[in-house]
C-alpha angles and dihedrals in degrees: 000000000000121000123267093264093053110140097033118114118209132181117212118198105216116256140131135269119354098019095057089042091056090047090050091052091051092046091047088058092055105267117141101242121185117198113213112208129182115270087231089063090070104091100167143314114342114255118252091245125069121258113275091228098099091187086074091063125126101032140082121237130227128181121218132169103230091189089064116082091226090052092053091046090051093051091050089052088055090048089059088059098042133091095206143005125203127196137172106198126126114276111285099021096104090047091053090051090054095246102095123140095270092055094043095047090049088058094042116017091188094057121123107215109201118196123194120195137146100234102022134253094293141019136086093295097041097108097038124105117244147154137216093279090057096046095051089046093057091042091060095244104107095055090065098048102087145084120259112285094006134105120268112271117213112227098229106277094299103112100050108025101035110016100034094028121029097029093047091048092051090046092049093049093050091048091051092046090054091049092048091057089065103032099035088223130111127212145185120272111206105199113180122183091219090056093047094047089050090051090053088061094059093105091057093050086056093046089051093049089053093050092247099113126041106213090191093059109051115188095031101080137092098266104025099069097279097109119077091217096053109056149083119272132198118234131212092268096051092258123121141233131195125227126195104170098152104140115073094243091053091045089055089054090052092052093047094051094046094048093247100110093111097039109116093209090066096050094088099063097176099041095124094191090063097045098096092052094046091049091055090050092051090048089056091050095050091049089063094073138039122251090255091053092050089048090054089051101043114016115119092009129116093257088099093239138157135164115248102245134189118232090260091050092045091056090057099044111117094233093053092043090052092052096040090236090158128037138187122225127174090349095307121116112217143151114278120240114284145238109037125236127203096217113010097048113185123223136185104275105190136356121254109291133219123238111286094001094135104025099123096037095049096046091052092043089053091055107266113140113255093234090054090051090051090050091049092054093043090053092052092243088120137022137205131200094201 
């Protein structure tokens, strides 16, 4: 059975990070996504093996020179046949190429035009360069990801690029596609990583309003490493486990399985003043056994426990194996499409493609005459690696 977005056609303008991630999510759900690379990215025949960049999975790749008038005309012909287009250039770049939203919507009024930037399409920072670490800083997220008295620690590039960026772009595009089914009109989706990262902090605004999270004291609160019962602990073998025993019934389980159930110091779970001392005591306890021994004691219990696994370890863990959380395709280990669906179950459609690998095939499949495609390639307005 095809995925829930089967039947939708989406053009992805080649980029890095959050744009390709959004395109992967849409392709994982069954949309036909065509990635448009630069003609100059085609350096020769495509290798026999798929690209190792698994985030490019699920879509075919064409190469077009968008500085050539025939290349622009070809892209606009594809726009007429598409439901959505996503791009991740700085504001104004698509307009300068002659393929901005006004031009594209004039050719296809139902088109959803998804735009991915760090700072947004307008504002004092709009034209400045930046990366995930900068966007989550301005959004107010990074300042709160740290232990007490230590510097902020950026959580890979998950919060800005992929959580606040790619996921919000994919969500926005799907929302606009749903709206277009009823209205018959497309629109522009302005997805900014700084906006998305700020939205991810909504819970902590609420916690602060309720007096449950002190924004002025990062690293001392319930969920930011302040609590002794919500943290990562080192084991005797140098491996780590995670504990999230917030609710009283789960906290009791933690105390029972660490031998602390009768210790009077641990009776007052939410005595913040005593948290640093209790954390040191728990650290001492967890260092008495290996990670495997703590797993034998606590896995699949109501302690709220899990071993801290590397990606390679996670792929082998029995729970993840049972669910098929990871999959291997063409020799590359990668996360499987998520979420799950009971009826329209998505599957990996195609392996990651090389630049220009499907130029001729896609253009013909999308309705361009074969002789025009040949002329395009002969003029250098497009390129193929096959």
